[in-house]
Residue, then its C-alpha position, 0 to 999 in steps of 0.5 A: m681887276s681886269l681879269h675876271r674868271l677862267s675861261h677854259v682849260v685844255i688837258g692832255v690825256p692818252n686815252v682820250d676817248e675813255t676820259e671823255a666818257y668819264y666827264t660825261d658822266f661827271g655832268l659836262a655837256h659833250g658837244g659836236d666839236g668835241a668840247f664840254s660845256t657847263r650850264d653857265g660857263g659854256r664850252q670849258l673843256r677839251l681833251v686833247p691826245r697827249p702821251q702823258r696826262q698834262l694842263v696844256e692851256l688855261g683860258i683866262a678872261a679879260d675886260d677888254t684889248d687895253d688889258l691885254a695890252r697891259i698884260a703883255a708889257s707885264l710879261a715882257k719886263l719878266g723876259v716872257t714872250s707873248d703873241l697879242d693878236g686882237d682880242a687874244l692874248t697868248a704865252q707860256e708859262p715858262v716852268a710847267g709849259f702850259t699856254v696861257r690864252i687871255r681873250v676878251l670876253p664878257r663877264l659871266q652872269q650867272e642865274p641865281s639858283p633858289p636859296t637852298p632851305y636848311n632847318g636849324p635850331g629855332r629856324l624852320e626854313r622848310t617842311g617835309r623833306a629836305p629838297g637835296i633828298v627830293r631832286e632827281e634830275r643828274v647834277r650838271p656843274r655850272r662852270l669852271g672854278h679853278a685848276v691845281a697844277g704842279t710845278t718844279d718852280l713855285a716861286a717862278t711859277t706865282r711870278f708868272m701868274v701874279e706879276g705877269l697875268g695880274f692874278k692875286v695871291s688869296d692864301q699860301i701853303g707855307d712854302k708849298g703852294a699859292f692860291l691865286r685869283c683872277s675873279t671874286d672866287h678865293h682862288n682860280f688857280l693853285a700852284l704846288q711846288a712838285p717834283v714834276n710839272y703836271l695837272h693836279h686837278t680841276s674843279w666845278q662849281v655845283d649849287d650846293v652841298d647836297d649837289v656836291g654829295r649827289g654828283a660824288f654818289a652817282m659817279l661812285e655807283k658807276d664806279p667806286d673806283r673813282h673816288v679819291w677824297g670827300l666830302g669835306r670843306h676846305h679852310a682856304g676857300s671855304n669850300f665843300f668838296w669831293y674828289l674823283k679820278d678820272p681814267a687818265g689820273n687826273f682829279s676832278e672836284y665838285f665844289s659848292d660855297m667858296d668864299c668870295i672876294p669882291e675887288d674892294e674888300i681887304w683881304e689878308p692872306e694866311v700862311l697856312e700850315g699843316a692839315k689846315g692848309l688842306f681841309n677844315w673837316g672831313p676825312p684826311p686827304p689819302p696819300s695818293f691826294l697828296n702824291p698821286e700814284d702815277l707821279a713817278g711815271l710822269m717824272t721818268g716821261a719827263h726825264s726821257k724827253a729831256 
């Protein structure tokens, strides 16, 4: 696969300062240029002012300029205009309206964290207190993993991502969603059928399930109203998760232990139905996760601009 990861997201929000404070608490490093950085992925989030929350730009990394030329040709076959300028290609997703910016970037080499020892029946890997209990440093996400966006035309958005950009389908949620990957992660983008185009959530990798819990606990200690859903484990992707909500209404997820699908592995996508499409274990998702409370307002705003 010529694509190899998400490089960044740009999110539009009506309350930039308040939302920036949230992502600082979340563990992203706020730089002097306004961008937020992860430990391994560098500058991966930027917040920009918009009347209502939205995904403004999705950044994707490619191997070389030949890859960009192939993507431009594939988009042209779909009737999508793109702008190829040196080592960057930009195009607009035709339904949800966000910009896709694909740049030639090096593949991300993450320094492995020390294996977390867990005791089990007949398997004693550690003595004393568990590492997740004695850690004192704050949780800082390692990298951006994926983004999830609602679209009013799931088929068209999926076609743009797969036939145009080169993403692959990992799993599907009936006719409601498509898990798509541009790396060895199970998914880097999830397109959801929705009554309005909007950003559902972004997801950020941490070292292990203890850091999923520690990160969420620290966020909720500061403001319990940030809680959305967790702790749990997804079926699609297998990752541990905990979702929180930023002041603009976007969800943000800490995740660990995502399924890995190497290029040469035979992977058969499943069509997941019911609760299995959302989680394997944990509390059931609240209604606000499936239908965010501000969707009606976003729909009204969308119609007022039409």
